[in-house]
C-alpha positions in Angstrom: -16.7 -20.5 -8.2 -17.2 -21.9 -11.7 -19.2 -20.6 -14.6 -20.5 -17.0 -14.8 -23.2 -16.1 -12.3 -25.9 -14.0 -13.8 -26.0 -11.6 -10.7 -22.8 -12.0 -8.8 -23.1 -11.9 -5.0 -20.6 -10.1 -2.8 -17.2 -11.8 -3.0 -17.3 -14.7 -0.5 -14.5 -15.3 2.0 -12.2 -18.3 1.9 -14.1 -21.5 1.1 -13.6 -23.1 4.5 -16.2 -25.7 3.6 -13.9 -27.3 1.0 -11.4 -28.7 3.5 -11.4 -32.5 3.2 -12.6 -34.4 6.2 -15.5 -36.4 7.6 -17.4 -33.4 8.9 -17.5 -30.7 6.2 -18.9 -27.3 7.3 -20.8 -26.9 3.9 -22.4 -30.3 3.4 -25.6 -29.2 1.7 -25.9 -28.9 -2.1 -28.8 -27.3 -3.9 -28.8 -28.4 -7.5 -31.0 -26.5 -10.0 -31.2 -27.3 -13.7 -30.6 -24.3 -15.9 -33.8 -23.5 -17.9 -34.7 -27.1 -17.5 -37.7 -27.6 -19.9 -36.2 -25.3 -22.5 -32.8 -27.0 -22.2 -34.3 -30.5 -22.7 -36.4 -29.2 -25.7 -33.3 -27.7 -27.3 -31.3 -30.9 -26.7 -33.9 -32.8 -28.7 -33.7 -30.2 -31.5 -30.0 -29.1 -31.6 -30.6 -26.8 -34.6 -32.3 -24.4 -32.1 -29.2 -23.9 -29.9 -28.6 -20.3 -31.1 -32.3 -19.4 -31.3 -34.6 -17.9 -28.6 -36.8 -20.8 -27.4 -40.0 -20.7 -25.3 -41.7 -23.8 -23.9 -45.4 -23.3 -23.3 -49.0 -23.8 -24.3 -51.1 -22.1 -27.0 -52.0 -18.5 -27.4 -54.0 -18.6 -24.1 -51.4 -20.5 -22.1 -48.4 -19.4 -20.1 -44.6 -19.8 -20.5 -43.4 -22.9 -18.8 -39.7 -22.2 -19.5 -37.5 -20.1 -21.8 -33.9 -20.4 -22.7 -31.4 -17.7 -21.8 -31.6 -16.1 -25.3 -35.4 -15.6 -24.8 -34.9 -14.5 -21.2 -32.6 -11.7 -22.4 -35.7 -10.1 -23.9 -37.6 -10.2 -20.7 -39.5 -13.5 -21.2 -39.9 -15.5 -17.9 -41.9 -18.4 -16.5 -45.6 -17.9 -15.9 -45.8 -15.0 -18.4 -48.8 -15.2 -20.7 -47.9 -16.6 -24.1 -49.4 -13.7 -26.0 -47.2 -11.2 -24.1 -44.1 -13.5 -24.5 -44.6 -13.6 -28.2 -44.8 -9.8 -28.4 -41.6 -9.4 -26.3 -39.7 -12.0 -28.3 -41.2 -12.4 -31.8 -38.2 -14.3 -33.0 -38.7 -17.1 -30.5 -39.5 -20.6 -31.5 -42.4 -21.9 -29.3 -42.3 -25.6 -28.4 -45.1 -27.5 -26.8 -44.1 -29.2 -23.5 -43.2 -32.9 -23.7 -43.8 -34.0 -20.1 -42.9 -37.6 -20.8 -39.4 -36.6 -21.9 -39.1 -34.1 -19.0 -39.9 -36.7 -16.4 -37.5 -39.3 -18.0 -34.7 -36.8 -17.9 -35.6 -35.7 -14.4 -35.6 -39.3 -13.2 -32.2 -39.8 -14.7 -30.8 -36.7 -13.0 -32.2 -37.8 -9.6 -30.6 -41.2 -10.1 -27.3 -39.4 -10.7 -27.7 -37.6 -7.4 -28.5 -40.9 -5.6 -25.2 -42.4 -6.9 -23.5 -39.7 -4.8 -25.6 -39.8 -1.6 -28.9 -41.5 -0.5 -29.9 -38.2 1.2 -31.6 -36.6 -1.8 -34.7 -34.4 -1.3 -36.3 -33.7 -4.7 -38.1 -30.3 -4.6 -39.4 -30.4 -8.1 -38.6 -32.0 -11.5 -35.6 -29.8 -11.9 -34.1 -29.2 -8.5 -33.1 -31.1 -5.4 -31.2 -30.7 -2.1 -28.4 -33.2 -1.3 -26.6 -33.8 2.0 -23.1 -35.1 1.1 -21.4 -35.2 4.4 -21.3 -39.0 4.2 -19.7 -38.9 0.7 -16.7 -36.7 1.2 -14.2 -39.4 2.1 -15.1 -41.2 -1.1 -15.7 -38.3 -3.6 -13.8 -35.3 -2.2 -14.9 -32.0 -0.8 -18.5 -30.7 -1.3 -17.3 -28.3 -3.9 -15.5 -31.1 -5.8 -18.7 -33.2 -5.6 -20.7 -30.2 -7.0 -18.3 -30.0 -10.0 -18.5 -33.7 -10.5 -22.3 -33.5 -10.6 -22.2 -30.7 -13.1 -19.9 -32.6 -15.4 -21.8 -35.8 -15.1 -25.2 -34.3 -15.8 -23.9 -32.4 -18.8 -22.2 -35.5 -20.2 -25.1 -37.9 -19.6 -28.1 -35.6 -20.3 -26.7 -32.9 -22.5 -28.0 -30.1 -20.2 -26.4 -27.9 -17.6 -27.1 -27.2 -13.9 -26.0 -24.8 -11.2 -25.0 -25.8 -7.7 -25.0 -23.9 -4.4 -22.8 -25.3 -1.6 -23.5 -24.2 2.0 -24.1 -25.2 5.5 -27.9 -24.9 5.3 -30.7 -25.5 2.8 -31.6 -21.8 2.6 -28.1 -20.6 1.9 -27.5 -23.4 -0.6 -30.6 -22.4 -2.5 -29.5 -18.8 -2.6 -26.0 -19.8 -3.7 -27.3 -21.9 -6.6 -29.2 -18.8 -7.8 -26.0 -16.8 -7.8 -24.2 -19.6 -9.6 -26.5 -19.5 -12.7 -26.0 -20.4 -15.3 -23.8 -23.5 -15.2 -21.7 -22.7 -12.2 -20.9 -23.5 -8.6 -20.9 -21.0 -5.7 -19.7 -22.0 -2.2 -21.0 -20.0 0.8 -18.9 -20.9 3.9 -20.4 -20.0 7.3 -18.0 -17.1 7.7 -19.4 -15.4 4.6 -23.2 -15.9 5.3 -24.0 -12.4 6.6 -21.7 -10.7 4.0 -23.6 -12.5 1.2 -27.1 -12.4 2.8 -27.6 -9.0 4.4 -27.4 -6.8 1.2 -30.3 -8.8 -0.4 -33.9 -7.7 -0.6 -36.1 -9.4 2.0 -38.1 -11.0 -0.8 -35.1 -13.3 -1.4 -35.7 -15.2 1.9 -37.5 -18.5 1.8 -41.1 -18.0 3.0 -41.4 -14.3 2.0 -44.1 -14.0 -0.6 -45.1 -10.8 -2.4 -47.6 -9.7 0.3 -45.1 -10.3 3.1 -42.4 -8.4 1.2 -44.7 -5.4 0.7 -45.6 -5.4 4.4 -41.9 -5.5 5.4 -41.1 -2.7 2.9 -43.9 -0.6 4.4 -42.2 -1.1 7.8 -39.0 0.1 6.4 -37.4 -3.4 6.3 -36.1 -3.4 2.8 -33.0 -5.6 3.0 -32.2 -8.8 4.9 -29.8 -6.8 7.0 -32.7 -4.5 8.1 -34.6 -7.5 9.1 -31.7 -9.1 11.0 -31.2 -5.9 13.1 -34.9 -5.7 14.1 -35.9 -7.4 17.4 -37.7 -10.7 17.2 -40.5 -9.3 19.4 -41.1 -6.4 16.9 -41.2 -8.9 14.0 -43.6 -11.2 15.8 -46.0 -8.3 16.5 -46.0 -7.4 12.8 -45.9 -10.9 11.2 -47.1 -13.4 13.9 -45.2 -15.4 16.4 -43.9 -18.2 14.1 -43.2 -16.2 10.9 -41.4 -13.4 12.8 -39.1 -15.9 14.5 -38.6 -17.9 11.3 -37.6 -14.9 9.2 -35.3 -13.5 11.9 -33.5 -16.8 12.1 -33.1 -16.9 8.3 -31.8 -13.4 8.2 -28.8 -14.7 10.2 -28.4 -17.8 8.1 -30.0 -20.0 10.8 -31.9 -22.9 9.2 -32.1 -26.2 11.2 -34.0 -28.1 8.5 -32.5 -31.5 7.6 -32.4 -33.0 4.2 -35.0 -35.8 4.0 -34.6 -38.5 1.4 -37.7 -38.3 -0.7 -39.0 -37.8 -4.2 -41.3 -34.9 -5.2 -44.7 -36.6 -5.6 -46.5 -33.3 -6.1 -44.6 -32.9 -9.4 -44.0 -36.4 -10.6 -47.5 -37.5 -9.7 -49.2 -34.7 -11.7 -47.0 -35.5 -14.7 -47.7 -39.2 -14.7 -44.3 -40.4 -13.6 -44.7 -41.0 -9.9 -41.3 -42.3 -8.8 -42.9 -44.3 -6.0 -44.4 -46.5 -8.7 -41.1 -47.1 -10.5 -37.3 -47.4 -9.8 -34.6 -47.2 -12.3 -30.9 -46.5 -13.0 -28.9 -45.5 -16.1 -25.2 -45.2 -17.0 -23.3 -43.3 -19.6 -20.4 -45.3 -21.1 -16.9 -43.8 -20.9 -16.8 -44.2 -24.7 -19.6 -44.9 -27.2 -19.8 -48.6 -27.8 -21.5 -51.2 -30.0 -20.1 -54.2 -28.2 -23.0 -56.4 -27.1 -21.0 -58.0 -24.3 -20.2 -54.7 -22.7 -23.8 -53.5 -23.1 -25.5 -56.5 -21.6 -23.0 -56.5 -18.7 -24.0 -52.9 -18.0 -27.6 -53.9 -18.1 -26.9 -56.6 -15.5 -25.0 -54.0 -13.3 -27.9 -51.6 -13.5 -30.5 -54.3 -12.9 -28.6 -55.4 -9.8 -28.6 -51.8 -8.5 -32.3 -51.4 -9.1 -33.5 -54.7 -7.7 -31.3 -54.2 -4.6 -33.2 -50.9 -4.0 -36.5 -52.6 -4.6 -35.8 -55.3 -2.0 -34.8 -52.7 0.5 -38.1 -50.9 -0.2 -40.1 -54.1 -0.1 -41.6 -53.8 -3.6 -41.8 -55.8 -6.8 -42.7 -54.9 -10.3 -44.0 -56.5 -13.6 -42.9 -54.0 -16.3 -39.2 -53.8 -17.3 -38.3 -50.8 -19.4 -34.9 -50.2 -21.0 -33.6 -46.9 -22.2 -31.0 -46.7 -25.1 -29.3 -43.5 -26.1 -27.3 -43.3 -29.3 -24.2 -41.3 -29.9 -26.2 -38.4 -31.4 -28.4 -38.3 -28.2 -31.4 -39.9 -29.9 -33.2 -41.9 -27.2 -35.6 -44.8 -27.4 -37.3 -46.9 -24.7 -38.7 -50.4 -24.9 -40.9 -52.2 -22.3 -41.8 -55.8 -21.5 -44.4 -56.9 -19.0 -44.1 -60.1 -17.1 -47.0 -62.3 -15.9 -46.1 -61.7 -12.3 -44.4 -59.0 -10.3 -40.9 -59.9 -9.1 -37.8 -58.4 -7.4 -35.4 -61.1 -8.6 -32.4 -59.7 -10.4 -32.0 -62.5 -13.0 -35.6 -62.4 -14.0 -35.6 -58.6 -14.6 -32.2 -58.8 -16.3 -33.5 -61.5 -18.6 -36.3 -59.2 -19.8 -34.0 -56.3 -20.2 -31.7 -58.3 -22.5 -34.6 -59.6 -24.5 -35.8 -56.0 -25.1 -32.3 -54.9 -26.1 -31.8 -57.8 -28.5 -35.2 -57.2 -30.0 -34.1 -53.8 -31.1 -31.7 -55.3 -33.7 -29.4 -52.4 -33.6 -26.9 -53.7 -36.1 -23.8 -52.4 -34.4 -25.2 -49.0 -33.6 -23.0 -47.2 -31.1 -24.6 -46.4 -27.8 -23.9 -43.6 -25.4 -26.1 -44.6 -22.5 -28.3 -47.5 -21.3 -30.8 -47.6 -18.5 -33.1 -50.1 -16.7 -36.4 -49.2 -15.0 -38.9 -51.4 -13.3 -42.5 -50.0 -13.3 -45.8 -50.8 -11.8 -44.3 -51.4 -8.3 -46.5 -53.0 -5.6 -45.6 -53.9 -2.1 -43.9 -57.3 -1.8 -46.6 -58.7 0.5 -49.2 -58.2 -2.3 -47.3 -60.6 -4.6 -48.6 -64.1 -4.3 -46.4 -66.2 -6.5 -47.0 -69.9 -7.2 -43.6 -71.6 -7.7 -43.3 -75.0 -9.3 -41.3 -77.4 -7.1 -37.6 -77.1 -8.0 -38.1 -74.0 -10.0 -34.7 -72.5 -10.8 -35.6 -68.8 -10.1 -36.4 -69.7 -6.5 -32.7 -70.2 -6.1 -32.0 -66.8 -7.6 -34.3 -65.2 -5.2 -32.5 -66.8 -2.2 -29.2 -65.8 -3.7 -30.3 -62.2 -4.0 -31.3 -62.1 -0.4 -28.1 -63.7 0.7 -26.2 -61.0 -1.2 -28.3 -58.3 0.4 -27.4 -59.6 3.9 -23.7 -59.6 3.0 -23.9 -56.0 1.6 -25.8 -54.8 4.7 -23.0 -56.2 6.9 -19.9 -55.5 4.9 -20.8 -52.7 2.6 -21.6 -52.1 -1.1 -19.4 -53.8 -3.6 -18.3 -56.7 -1.4 -20.4 -59.2 -3.4 -21.7 -59.0 -7.0 -22.7 -61.1 -9.9 -19.6 -63.0 -11.2 -19.9 -61.7 -14.7 -19.4 -58.2 -13.4 -16.0 -59.1 -11.9 -14.4 -59.0 -15.4 -15.8 -55.5 -15.9 -13.4 -52.6 -15.8 -15.7 -51.1 -13.2 
């Protein structure tokens, strides 16, 4: 366990899920950003780090998020702003910047996908990962969780909490116990010890009305629920819900992690990830060396276009992200005449955008490449001039894709990347 959980659970047993091997018993990670909107807002205004901060609307709006200093006064999400101001008059109120939130969220999700392709985004600030295929390369699930915490803090300047367990339900509970900025492992041998003392309202699928009904029946804790017959629960709650909650009370959750983005969140905020793909990387050391920077732009472009070709999409708008040593972040976009999935074409636009910034040796912390306005490849009707050079690049990309599918990632790459320390 790392960090300092806000409400410690009962002491877990030995972390049997941390034994190295191809089949870890705790392969599910639930990663939840700590006070995400407030943390991003404070990152943009570091002078507020020691001040209560509330992110929300006007006097008639509600609290979207609050940092932990504001939460200590009782402020919480969805609280009316007028009440929040009364509870914490010293708080600085910041209007939500959804463009920045979605940009940071997309970067965090890309960090997850560098670890495993099985990432199920639940919202802008949380996701479930299945890392069973990554343990040989990256270590135990707990080590992967610590790696993610460190990477997100280093790259984004915010913190997260991670629950590690055998199921999605237990991983989500464990991440709650890990807050803020910690890791909690819940091995199968400790599930009932950690789960049964909890209020029934902690279980997934138990809303306020169901909780009140269970309490009226004398079922206050998860342990009470677990030791009630399924038939009794089904009579009170219905056939499906009764069985479902009884299973959860024993830690039984057969749901599998499905690789997908959270359209219900990204779509509303105008950053639908199905319409764009991107990648970013934080340098090991801040750098102003153009050769290193454009080489990284090529590596990121290669990663993005490979994913695009797998998905069968192409895009016209190329956006680069540049983050300076002081965390100041800017983006620049260029739109091409036609949609493409060719690595060299997109890389060329990314470099043009970078050079157009005229940074004059400014030191960079991070760069990113994103292709937007994606459409399915069969909707792109491109007229090529006979002997056009980029036709050869397209064929080269697809040849590389075939080699990677057969022999694995990293077996072939652009020649200029071979000189990289990576």
